[in-house]
DRENMIDO-255045 format. One record per atom (N, C-alpha, C, O): residue in one letter; x, y, z. Coordinates in pm, whole numbers, plus 32768, in hexadecimal, padded with zeros to 4 digits. Atoms other than C-alpha are relative to their C-alpha. Example, Ala and Ser with C-alpha at 12.3 -4.5 7.8 and 13.67 -1.06 7.14 Angstrom:
<pts>
a80597F898000
a84CE7E3E830C
a805A80788000
a80C280768042
s7FAE7F897FFA
s85577F9682CA
s7FB3806D8049
s7FE680DC805A
</pts>
This chain:
<pts>
m8014803A7F7E
m488A35467E45
m80728024805E
m805F804A80D2
r7F8C7FDF7FB1
r49E9357C7EBA
r7FFF8092802A
r802280B4809B
r80057F707FE5
r49BA36F37EA4
r7F9B801E806F
r7FB6807180C6
g80667FEE7F99
g487D36E17F77
g80317FD18087
g8017801180ED
l7FC980347F84
l492C360C807B
l806980608039
l806A807A80B1
a7F987FA27FD5
a4A5336FE808B
a7FC0807F8039
a7FEF80B6809C
l80477F897FD1
l4960382380B2
l7FC27FE68089
l7FC7803C80E0
c803D80247F7E
c48AB377081CE
c806A7FF9806D
c8054802980DD
v7F94800C7F9F
v49F43720827D
v8034808C8025
v804980A9809B
a7FCF7F787FE6
a4A6C38898259
a7F9B804F8052
a7FBF809680B0
l80697FBA7FB6
l491F391282D1
l7FF87FCD808F
l7FE9801D80EC
g8002803B7F79
g491F382283FA
g8075802F8053
g8067804E80CA
a7F887FD17FB8
a4A8238868456
a7FF080928028
a801480B88097
a80137F717FE2
a4A2B39F88441
a7F9E80118073
a7FB5806180CD
l80637FF77F94
l48F739C8851B
l803A7FD18086
l801C800A80EE
s7FC080317F86
s49C439008618
s805C8069803B
s805D807F80B4
l7FA67F977FCF
l4AC83A12862E
l7FB38074803D
l7FDA80AA80A5
i80517F927FCB
i49BD3B198661
i7FC47FD88086
i7FC7802680E5
a8040802E7F85
a490C3A4A876A
a80647FF18071
a8043800F80E4
c7F9B80167F98
c4A4D39F88827
c8050807D801E
c809880828082
g7FAE7F887FF0
g4AE33B508801
g7FD880548077
g802580AB809F
g802C7FB17F8D
g4A1A3BDD8925
g7FCB80867FD4
g7FB980A27F5D
s80387F7C801B
s49953D38893F
s806F80647FE2
s80E680467FEF
a7FA07F96801D
a4A3A3E7A88DD
a804E8020807E
a801B800F80ED
p7FB17FE17F8A
p4B523EE889C3
p7FB980698056
p7F7D80C78022
t80407FA27FA6
t4AD33F9D8AF7
t806780648034
t80DF804A8035
e7FAC7F987FC8
e4B5B40D88B8D
e80377FD18087
e7FEB7FA180DB
q7FC2802B7F83
q4C4F408C8CA5
q800280718065
q801180E68040
f7FF57FA07F94
f4C4D413D8DF5
f809280088027
f80D17FA28043
g7F737FF17FE2
g4DA241CC8E3B
g801E8072805F
g7FC480AD809B
r7FD37F987FA3
r4E6C42C48F02
r7FC480887FDD
r7FA280D68036
t803B7F80802A
t4DE643E98E33
t7F70800B8032
t7F468076805F
d808A7FFF7FCD
d4C8243878E91
d7FFE801A8096
d7FAF806B80C6
a7FF97FEC7F6F
a4CDD43709002
a802480918021
a7FED80CA8080
e7FDA7F747FEA
e4D8244C88FEE
e7F8C805E7FE0
e7F7580BF8028
q80747FAD8022
q4C4F455C8F40
q7F967FFA806E
q7F5A80608091
i8062800F7F95
i4B6D44D19050
i802F8049807D
i7FDF808D80BE
s7FCA7FB97F8B
s4C4F45539166
s7FF080977FF1
s7FCB80DB8050
k800F7F6F801B
k4C4C46AD90C5
k7F6D80288009
k7F4D80928040
m808F7FE37FFA
m4AD2469F909E
m7FD080078090
m7F81805F80B4
v80277FFF7F73
v4AA9464B920F
v803280808044
v7FEA80BC8093
q7FCB7F827FC9
q4B8A4772926A
q7FA980767FD4
q7F8980CD8025
d80557F948033
d4AB84857918C
d7F767FFD8040
d7F3C8066805D
f808180117FBC
f497847CB9228
f8008803C808C
f7FAC808280B7
v7FED7FCA7F78
v49FF48239384
v800580987FFC
v7FCB80DA8052
v7FF87F6E800D
v4A5149859311
v7F74803A7FE8
v7F4F809D8027
a80897FD0801C
a48F049B39283
a7FA87FF2807C
a7F59804C809A
y804D80177F85
y4858492093C1
y801D806C8067
y7FC180A8809E
n7FDA7F9C7F9B
n491B4A0994A6
n7FDD808E7FD4
n7FD080E78027
a802C7F7D8033
a48BF4B3093C3
a7F67800A7FFB
a7F3080727FD6
k809380078001
k474F4AC593E2
k7FC780157F74
k7F5A804C7F64
d80267FF1808C
d473A4ABD9264
d7FB47F847FD2
d7FED7F2A7F94
v80548074801B
v461949C9923A
v7FF57FE37F6A
v7FF37F6F7F42
e800680178092
e460249FD90C0
e807D7FB97FCF
e80747F5E7F7C
k7F8280418025
k4770499D909A
k80027F718034
k802C7F157FEC
i800780877FC8
i473D48739180
i7FAF7FA67FA3
i7FD67F347F8A
g8056804E8059
g462747FC9097
g80447FD17F81
g801D7F6C7F48
t7FBC8026807C
t471547F08F6E
t80577F84800F
t80837F4C7FAB
y7FAB80757FE9
y47D946D4900E
y7FB17F7E7FFF
y7FEA7F138015
f805680767FF8
f46B045E28FFD
f7FC57FDD7F77
f7FAE80357F24
t804B802B8076
t461245128EE9
t7F6F802C8014
t7F4580468084
g808C7FD67FF7
g44A9456F8E9A
g7FAA7FA48054
g7F467FD0808E
n804F805F7FB2
n442844358F43
n80487FD58080
n80357F6680B1
a7FB1801E7F89
a45114444906F
a7FA67FE18078
a7F34800E8080
s8043801C7F80
s44AC43BB91C3
s805E80268071
s80D6800D806B
l7FB67FD77F89
l451A44489311
l7FC67FB58076
l7F4D7FB6808A
m8029804E7F8B
m450C43709449
m8042803B807B
m80A5800580AC
p7FC27FBF7F8D
p4556445C956A
p7FE57FB58082
p7F867F68808C
a8011803D7F7C
a457E43EC96D1
a7F7B802B803E
a7F5680A08037
n807B7FE67FB3
n443A43D39797
n7F90803F7FAE
n7F3B80867FE6
r80687FC98057
r435F4432966C
r7FDD7F9C7F93
r80267F3B7F7C
s802A80538070
s42A34393954C
s8056801F7F85
s809580887F7C
t7FB87FF0807E
t4342436493F6
t7FBC806C7FAC
t7F4280727FA5
l80307F97805B
l431F448C9308
l802B7FDB7F73
l809D7FB47F5D
n7FE38026808B
n430B444D9191
n7FF180777FA2
n7F9180C37FAB
g80027F958063
g435B453D9076
g80518078802E
g805A809580A5
v7FA57F927FE0
v444246679065
v7FB980728049
v7FF680B4809D
e80487F937FBB
e4335476090D5
e7FEC7FDF8093
e7FF9803680E9
a800E80297F74
a42F346999213
a808680078048
a808C802F80BC
v7F7A7FF97FC6
v446A46819251
v80238091801E
v805580B0808A
k7FE47F707FEA
k448F47FA9226
k7FAC80358074
k7FDC808680C3
g80557FD67F91
g4369482C9314
g803B7FD88087
g8038802680E6
f7FC0802D7F85
f441B475E941D
f8076805B8022
f8083808B8093
y7F8A7FB07FE4
y455D482193F7
y7FDC80918020
y802180D28070
k802C7F787FDF
k44A4496D93FC
k7FD780078093
k8000806380DB
e802980047F73
e440249109548
e80797FEE805B
e8083802B80C5
r7F8A801F7FB0
r454C488A95C7
r8056807B801A
r80818093808B
v7FA57F8D7FEF
v461649C79589
v7FB8807D8032
v7FF980DA8062
t80497F8A7FCE
t45014ABE95E3
t7FC37FE38089
t7FF6801380EE
t8048801B7F83
t44114A3A96ED
t80597FBD8069
t805A7FE680DD
e7FAB80477FA1
e450A494B978C
e808780458016
e80D080228072
g7F857FB47FEF
g462D4A3D975E
g807F7FAE7FEF
g80E37FC88032
a7F8980558015
a4720493396E0
a807180537FC4
a805D80A27F68
t7F8A7FB7802E
t487C49BC96AC
t807E7FB08024
t80787F4E806E
n7F7E803E7FE3
n49EB495896B7
n80047F6C7FE0
n803F7F1E802A
l7FF9808B802A
l49B6481095FD
l80907FDE7FDB
l80D280287F94
a7F7D80378025
a4AF6474795E5
a7FEC7F6D7FDE
a7FA97F258027
i8009808B802D
i4B1445FF9528
i808D7FC77FFA
i80E780047FC1
q7F818047800C
q4C32450B9552
q7FE87F837FAE
q7F977F2E7FD2
m800E80738059
m4C54440F9439
m80447F86803F
m80B57F8E8070
l7FC680807FD8
l4C8B42A6949D
l80237FAD7F86
l80897F697F83
s7FEA80528077
s4C6B42079345
s7FAF80367F8B
s7F3F80677F9C
v80487FE8807D
v4C0B424B91DC
v80217F8B7FA6
v80967F737F85
q7FEE80758056
q4BD841179104
q7F9480037F95
q7F2E80467FA4
g806680038067
g4B1D40CF8FC6
g80187F937F9B
g807E7F4D7F9D
h7FF7805D806F
h4ADE3FF98E99
h7FAC803A7F8F
h7F33804A7F9D
g80487FC58070
g4A82408C8D4A
g7FC280858027
g800780DA805F
p80407F7F7FE5
p498241A58D71
p7FC6800C808D
p7F7F806D80AA
l80317FF97F77
l493441578EE1
l807480068061
l80DD7FC8804B
a7F977FF37F9B
a49FE41B79013
a7FBE80158088
a7F4980378092
y802F7FDC7F7A
y49DC41DA9189
y806C804E8047
y80E4803A8032
f7FAA7FAF7FAB
f4A6F42D1927B
f7FD97FDF808F
f7F647FEB80B4
a801980187F72
a4A8E426E93E9
a80528063804F
a80C6807D8030
g7FB97F9F7FB0
g4AE9436B94F0
g7FBC801C8083
g7F577FDF80A6
t803B7FD07F83
t4AA544149637
t7FE580947FF2
t802080D87F9E
f80217F728004
f4A0E45689679
f7FF98039808D
f7FE77FF180EF
s801E7FB57F87
s49F6466E9785
s7FC680857FD2
s7FE980B77F68
l803A7F7E801F
l492847AD978A
l7FC5803B807E
l7FAD7FF580E0
d80417FBA7F92
d489348B09871
d7F71801E7FD7
d7F55803D7F64
l808C7FDC8014
l471E48E89895
l7FE280738060
l7FF2806880D9
k801B7F877FB2
k46BA4A439908
k7F7480347FDF
k7F67809D7F9F
p80887FD2801E
p453E4A5E98F3
p7FE18081804C
p800E809480BD
a80237F7F7FC1
a44AE4BB6993E
a7FAF7FEB807F
a7FB6803B80DC
d805980157F8E
d43B54B219A34
d80277F888056
d7FD17F4C8096
g7FD980757FB3
g44824A0F9AD8
g808F8006802F
g80D4806B8020
t7F7A800B7FC9
t45C2499D9B77
t80637FD97F93
t80497F7F7F43
e7F978023805F
e46FF49969AAA
e803A7F798026
e80467F58809C
r7FC180817FE6
r479E48419A84
r805C7FDB7F8C
r805080117F1E
r7FA480348065
r48AE478C99C4
r7FD17F737FDF
r7FAE7F268039
d80268086802B
d4857465798F9
d80767FC27FB9
d80CC80077F82
r7F98804A8048
r4938454B986C
r7FC57F7A7FD8
r7F687F488018
g80338081802D
g4902440A97AD
g804A7FCF7F86
g80BE7FF17F6F
k7FC3803B8077
k4943434B966F
k7FA4800B7F89
k7F2B801D7F97
v804C7FF6807D
v48D843559505
v802B7F927FA1
v809E7F667FA0
i7FE780528076
i48BC426993E0
i7FB680467F90
i7F3C80557F94
w803C7FBB8072
w487F431F929C
w801B7FAF7F83
w808E7F8C7F66
i7FF5804B807D
i483D42649157
i7FF580647F8E
i7F9980B67F8B
l7FF97FA1806F
l4896431F901A
l7FF27FB97F7B
l80137F437F6E
r800D80338088
r484B42EF8EAA
r804180677FA3
r803280DF7FB5
k7FC07FA98063
k4914437A8D87
k7F9E80127F8C
k7F7C7FB27F47
l805E7FDE806A
l4829442A8C95
l803E806D7FAA
l806280D77FDD
g7FC87F9B8059
g48AB44E48B66
g808B802C8029
g80AF80A18018
g7F787FE07FD7
g4A0D44D48BEE
g800B80428088
g807A806380B3
q80007FBD7F7D
q49A8456D8D3F
q7FCD7FA0806B
q7F6B7F598057
w802E804E7F8F
w498A44BD8E8D
w7F95804E804A
w7FA380C58063
k80707FC47FB5
k484345028F46
k7FD67FA0806E
k7FE27F268060
f803680537F95
f47B14488908D
f7F7C7FC37FD2
f7F24800A7FA1
e807E8042801D
e46A143879051
e7FBA7FDB8084
e7F3F7FE2808E
y8034801D7F7A
y4676431D91BD
y805F803D8065
y80D980338058
q7FB07FD37F8E
q46ED43C692F9
q7FC17FC2807C
q7F497FD28095
i802C803D7F83
i46D24306943E
i8057803A806F
i80D280338069
m7FB97FC37F90
m472F43B79582
m7FCE7FC38082
m7F577FA98091
s802480387F7F
s4733432D96E2
s804D8048806D
s80C8804A806B
s7FC17FBA7F90
s477743F5981C
s80347F9A8065
s7FF77F31807A
d7FCD80537F93
d484D435C992C
d7FBB80218084
d7FC77FD780E6
l80407FD27F85
l477F441A9A2E
l7F6C7FDB7FFF
l7F307FCE7F95
p8090801E7FFD
p462043C79AA7
p7FB080787FCE
p7FDE80EA7FD7
p80527F8F802E
p450644979A13
p7FD980598075
p7FCB802C80E7
v802A7FA17F9A
v44A545CE9AD0
v7F6B7FEE8016
v7F1C7FF37FB8
v808D80117FDE
v435F45959B84
v7FCE80858038
v800A80BC8095
p80337F817FCC
p428C46CD9BB8
p7FDA7FF38093
p7FAF7F8A80C1
a80237FFE7F71
a4254472F9D22
a7F6B7FEF8010
a7F1C801F7FBF
e808F80117FE1
e410B46C79DBD
e7FC680858029
e800680CF8074
p803C7F827FD4
p401F47EC9DE4
p7FDB7FF68094
p7FB67F8C80C7
e80217FFF7F72
e3FE648549F49
e7F6B7FEF8011
e7F1D80267FC3
p809080137FEC
p3E9847E49FD4
p7FBD80858023
p7FF780DC8064
a804C7F867FE5
a3D8F48F09FE4
a7FE3800A8095
a7FBF7FA780D6
k801A7FE97F72
k3D674988A13C
k7F6B800E8016
k7F24804C7FC6
k80907FFB7FE3
k3C134962A1DB
k7FE1806B8063
k7F6D807E8088
</pts>
């Protein structure tokens, strides 16, 4: 009887320790992570300015979402690449510059906040300079940081196409 009681007490104590012990230690976000993200953003800018859409695609998770200014949300890396292809070809985007304001994180999630400027030189339109802000949410997968969400907002009003001239009678 005593042996059974001792076994129950020991088993109860072990279960209590397991239950109160919490979960396994989580990966901490540190300076190395912030440096990796900053470097990744720099590499992203280089790929963007080189119009290397395939390289741009490697910086995103497979289920990434892009929320560009004045457009609908795009989901999936192929849709994201399609946006960037249009951006650097049809819209003639070039000279992207990103200024980091903050990189913070917790475990495998992080955010990058910054400002951007770029030139738009479409073949069939007026050249203009754009500027705005970004919030990019990143996830660490297999030891690599990747964009999971990119949100961009222009500081300038959207360009409204010119009204067509009325037909002459």
